[in-house]
C-alpha positions in Angstrom: 35.6 160.8 -198.3 37.3 158.0 -200.6 41.4 157.4 -200.1 42.1 156.4 -203.4 43.5 159.5 -205.0 45.5 159.3 -201.8 46.5 155.8 -202.1 47.9 156.5 -206.1 49.7 159.7 -205.2 51.4 157.7 -202.3 52.0 154.3 -204.3 53.3 157.2 -207.9 55.7 158.7 -205.5 57.1 155.4 -204.2 57.1 153.8 -207.5 58.9 157.0 -208.9 61.4 156.5 -206.0 61.8 153.5 -206.2 62.7 153.7 -209.8 65.2 156.3 -209.7 67.4 154.1 -207.0 67.2 151.4 -209.7 68.6 153.6 -212.2 71.2 155.4 -210.3 71.9 151.9 -208.5 71.9 149.3 -211.6 74.3 152.0 -213.7 76.3 152.4 -210.5 76.7 148.6 -210.4 77.1 148.1 -214.8 80.3 151.1 -215.2 82.0 150.2 -211.4 82.3 147.0 -213.3 83.3 147.8 -216.2 85.5 150.5 -216.0 87.4 148.2 -212.7 87.3 145.7 -216.3 89.3 148.3 -218.2 91.5 149.8 -215.5 92.6 145.7 -214.6 93.0 145.4 -218.7 95.5 148.9 -218.7 97.1 149.2 -215.6 97.3 146.7 -212.7 97.3 142.9 -215.3 100.1 144.2 -217.3 102.2 145.3 -214.4 102.5 142.4 -213.6 102.9 140.6 -216.5 105.8 143.4 -217.3 107.4 142.3 -214.3 107.9 138.9 -214.9 108.7 139.8 -218.6 112.0 141.9 -216.7 112.5 138.9 -214.7 112.5 136.5 -217.0 114.7 139.1 -219.2 117.5 139.7 -216.5 118.1 136.1 -215.8 118.5 135.2 -219.0 120.8 138.0 -219.7 122.7 136.6 -216.6 122.6 133.2 -217.9 123.8 134.6 -221.4 126.8 136.9 -220.2 127.9 133.9 -217.7 128.3 130.9 -220.6 130.1 133.8 -222.3 132.5 133.9 -220.0 133.1 130.5 -219.4 133.4 129.6 -223.2 135.5 132.4 -223.5 133.4 133.8 -226.3 133.9 137.0 -224.1 136.9 137.6 -225.1 135.9 138.5 -228.8 132.5 139.6 -228.2 132.5 139.8 -224.2 128.8 139.0 -222.5 127.3 139.0 -226.1 124.7 140.1 -227.8 121.9 138.2 -226.3 123.6 139.9 -223.4 122.7 143.3 -224.6 119.4 142.0 -226.0 117.9 140.9 -223.0 119.1 143.6 -220.6 117.2 146.0 -223.3 114.3 143.9 -223.6 114.4 143.9 -219.1 114.7 148.1 -219.2 111.6 148.8 -221.6 109.5 146.5 -219.4 110.9 147.6 -216.5 109.8 151.1 -217.9 106.4 149.9 -218.7 106.2 148.5 -215.1 106.7 152.4 -213.9 103.5 153.7 -216.1 101.2 150.7 -215.3 102.3 150.7 -211.3 98.8 149.7 -209.8 100.8 149.3 -206.7 102.0 153.2 -204.8 104.3 154.7 -203.8 105.7 151.5 -201.6 106.1 149.6 -205.5 107.6 152.8 -207.3 110.1 152.9 -204.5 111.3 149.5 -204.9 111.4 149.7 -208.7 113.9 152.3 -208.4 115.8 150.1 -206.3 115.5 147.7 -209.2 116.5 150.2 -211.5 119.6 151.0 -209.6 120.5 147.3 -209.1 120.7 146.7 -213.0 122.9 149.7 -213.8 125.6 148.4 -210.8 125.4 145.1 -212.3 125.9 146.2 -215.8 128.5 147.9 -214.4 130.4 144.8 -212.8 129.4 142.8 -215.5 131.6 145.4 -217.8 134.4 145.4 -215.0 134.6 142.0 -215.9 134.7 142.3 -219.9 137.4 144.6 -219.6 138.9 142.9 -217.1 138.5 139.2 -219.6 139.5 141.5 -222.5 142.9 142.2 -221.1 144.2 140.1 -219.4 141.9 136.6 -220.0 139.8 134.9 -217.1 142.0 136.8 -213.6 140.7 136.6 -210.6 139.9 140.2 -211.2 137.2 139.2 -213.9 136.2 136.7 -211.3 135.7 138.8 -208.4 133.8 141.2 -211.1 131.8 137.9 -212.2 131.1 137.2 -208.7 130.1 140.9 -207.5 127.6 140.8 -210.4 125.6 137.5 -209.8 125.4 139.0 -205.9 123.6 141.8 -207.5 121.6 139.5 -209.4 120.4 137.0 -207.8 121.4 138.3 -203.8 118.7 136.2 -201.4 116.6 139.0 -199.9 118.0 142.2 -201.6 119.3 141.5 -205.3 117.4 142.2 -208.5 115.6 138.9 -208.8 114.4 138.7 -204.8 113.3 142.8 -205.5 111.6 141.8 -208.5 109.7 139.2 -206.8 108.8 141.6 -203.8 107.5 144.0 -206.7 105.1 141.4 -208.3 103.7 140.3 -205.3 103.4 144.0 -204.6 101.3 144.4 -208.4 99.5 141.4 -208.3 98.1 142.2 -204.8 96.7 145.7 -206.4 95.1 143.7 -209.1 93.7 140.9 -206.6 91.7 143.9 -204.6 91.0 145.6 -207.1 89.1 142.5 -209.0 87.3 141.5 -205.3 86.3 144.6 -204.2 84.0 147.3 -204.8 81.6 146.6 -207.8 83.7 143.3 -208.4 82.3 141.6 -205.0 79.2 140.0 -205.4 78.2 141.5 -202.3 78.0 144.3 -204.5 74.7 143.4 -206.8 72.6 144.3 -203.6 72.4 148.0 -204.5 70.8 147.0 -207.8 69.1 144.1 -207.1 66.8 145.0 -204.0 65.9 148.4 -205.7 64.8 146.2 -208.5 62.9 143.6 -206.6 60.8 146.6 -204.5 59.9 147.7 -207.9 58.2 144.7 -209.4 56.7 144.5 -206.2 55.6 147.6 -206.3 54.1 147.6 -210.1 52.2 144.0 -209.1 50.6 146.3 -206.1 49.6 148.8 -208.7 48.3 146.5 -210.9 46.1 144.4 -208.3 44.9 148.0 -206.8 43.8 148.9 -210.5 42.1 145.8 -210.4 39.8 146.5 -207.3 39.4 150.2 -207.4 38.9 150.5 -211.0 37.8 147.1 -211.7 40.3 146.8 -214.8 42.0 143.7 -215.0 45.5 144.8 -216.4 46.9 148.5 -216.7 49.0 148.6 -220.3 50.6 150.9 -218.9 52.0 149.3 -215.9 52.6 146.3 -218.0 55.0 147.5 -220.0 56.8 149.2 -217.4 56.9 145.9 -215.5 58.9 144.1 -219.4 60.8 147.4 -219.0 62.1 146.4 -215.6 63.0 143.0 -216.2 64.9 144.0 -219.2 66.8 146.2 -217.3 67.4 144.2 -214.7 69.3 141.3 -216.8 70.8 143.8 -219.0 72.4 145.0 -215.1 73.0 141.3 -214.8 75.9 141.5 -217.1 77.8 142.5 -213.9 78.0 138.6 -212.9 79.1 137.8 -215.8 81.7 140.3 -215.6 83.1 139.2 -212.4 83.1 135.6 -213.3 85.9 136.4 -216.6 87.7 138.8 -214.3 88.2 135.9 -211.6 89.4 133.6 -214.6 91.2 136.4 -215.7 92.8 136.4 -212.4 93.5 132.5 -212.5 94.9 133.0 -215.8 97.5 135.4 -214.8 98.2 133.5 -211.7 99.0 129.9 -213.6 101.4 132.5 -216.3 102.9 134.1 -212.8 103.7 130.4 -211.4 105.0 128.9 -214.5 107.4 132.2 -215.7 108.5 131.9 -212.2 109.4 128.4 -212.1 111.4 128.7 -215.6 113.3 131.3 -215.0 114.3 129.9 -211.4 114.9 127.1 -213.9 116.8 129.6 -216.3 118.5 131.2 -213.0 120.4 128.1 -212.4 122.1 127.9 -215.4 123.5 130.6 -214.6 124.6 130.4 -212.0 126.8 127.2 -212.8 128.3 128.6 -215.5 129.5 130.8 -212.7 130.8 128.4 -210.7 132.6 127.2 -213.8 134.6 130.1 -214.1 135.2 130.3 -210.2 136.7 126.4 -210.6 139.9 127.2 -211.0 140.4 130.4 -209.1 138.3 128.9 -205.9 139.9 126.4 -204.4 139.6 127.4 -200.8 137.2 130.7 -201.6 135.5 130.7 -197.7 131.8 130.1 -196.6 130.1 132.3 -199.2 131.5 130.2 -202.3 130.7 127.4 -201.1 127.3 128.2 -200.1 126.6 129.5 -203.6 127.8 126.0 -204.8 125.7 123.9 -202.3 123.0 126.0 -203.3 123.5 124.4 -207.5 121.2 121.4 -207.2 117.6 121.5 -209.6 117.2 121.6 -212.8 118.5 124.0 -215.2 117.2 125.3 -218.2 118.3 127.8 -221.2 114.4 128.7 -222.1 114.7 132.0 -221.2 112.6 133.0 -224.5 110.8 130.5 -224.4 109.6 131.9 -221.1 109.0 135.3 -222.7 106.7 133.8 -225.2 104.4 132.5 -223.1 104.2 135.3 -220.4 103.7 137.3 -223.5 100.6 134.5 -224.5 99.2 135.0 -221.2 99.5 138.6 -221.4 97.1 138.2 -224.5 94.9 135.8 -222.3 94.7 137.9 -219.4 93.7 140.6 -221.9 91.2 138.8 -223.7 89.6 137.8 -220.8 89.1 141.4 -219.2 88.1 142.7 -222.6 85.5 139.7 -222.5 84.1 141.4 -218.9 84.2 144.9 -220.0 80.3 144.9 -221.5 80.1 148.5 -222.0 78.0 149.5 -225.2 74.6 149.7 -226.3 73.6 148.6 -222.7 75.3 151.1 -221.0 72.7 153.5 -222.8 70.1 151.3 -222.5 69.9 151.0 -218.5 69.8 154.9 -218.2 66.9 155.4 -220.8 64.9 151.9 -219.6 64.0 153.4 -216.0 63.6 157.0 -217.7 61.3 155.0 -219.9 59.7 153.0 -216.4 59.2 156.4 -214.7 56.8 157.5 -217.7 55.4 154.4 -217.6 54.1 154.8 -213.9 53.3 158.2 -214.9 51.0 157.4 -217.9 49.8 154.6 -215.9 48.2 156.2 -213.0 47.2 159.9 -214.2 44.0 158.5 -215.5 42.9 157.2 -211.8 44.6 160.2 -209.9 42.1 162.6 -212.4 39.0 160.2 -212.0 39.6 161.4 -208.7 40.5 164.6 -209.0 37.7 166.4 -207.2 37.3 162.9 -204.1 34.9 161.4 -206.5 34.0 157.7 -204.7 
């Protein structure tokens, strides 16, 4: 008795099973990569950039306030409009960080701490303003400014230090998101291997038909093979998406580094302004002030607005790169439709041979 019909049934079962695996693997990989890119663009990347924008705004606000007290303008305008504007900008940025937080509960606690420190800092500047308007640059004014500056620039527990910790947490969350799961190139084996197996089985089916039925080509299986190649090409767009996500991560890192460098220079400008306010009242103010003065080396800047523009431009660039990593669209529909068509062509291509041997004909 011929085993042809049994072999054809087994071949059909294998082809349909592997086609189903291709369907699941290719669609899962494609949607996994595109959804990760969408989430990174909507949450993770903005969270990092908003932390850096808040950092720049707060440091610029501190520099503007110290300059106002040093020049005496605080007598008329207090810490100044620039201070008020930058504090408002920082508050908006911190609110958006809370909305986009991708680093979990610990980052939320750090953010709450920062918000509390900002409130305390504002009270310190307010106390200095009240004292300065009433009596001029008295020791009470200087003490209030010193307290506020400590809240802003404290080495471990200050606002800037906490924002740096928060930025690291958000950036780590983003890097994890862009390197694990479907974003890991090794995840592509989930769809590459089944596609390779399916192509191999289709080739086997062609040779089987040529040997048993003396037909050079099975048209339905030829079309199915071409569709497999098209589905493979559509799914391989995940490699492009992974590459664009890597580029976005590198761009983000560059923006963060530049922002930190320039913001630190602006912070130094504010500290030097405070040092000039301290000078007339601090002949011998103790080790803390001496250490503070000793740390005022380096190149200062007053480019807070420039930093914020660069962060904003960097955000646009990162967003564009992550948008380009999102390859959803007609491909998201082509992959399932293509694999369904492959299954249908397999059924059509093998049906004639199976029917010929329905009754065990040799």
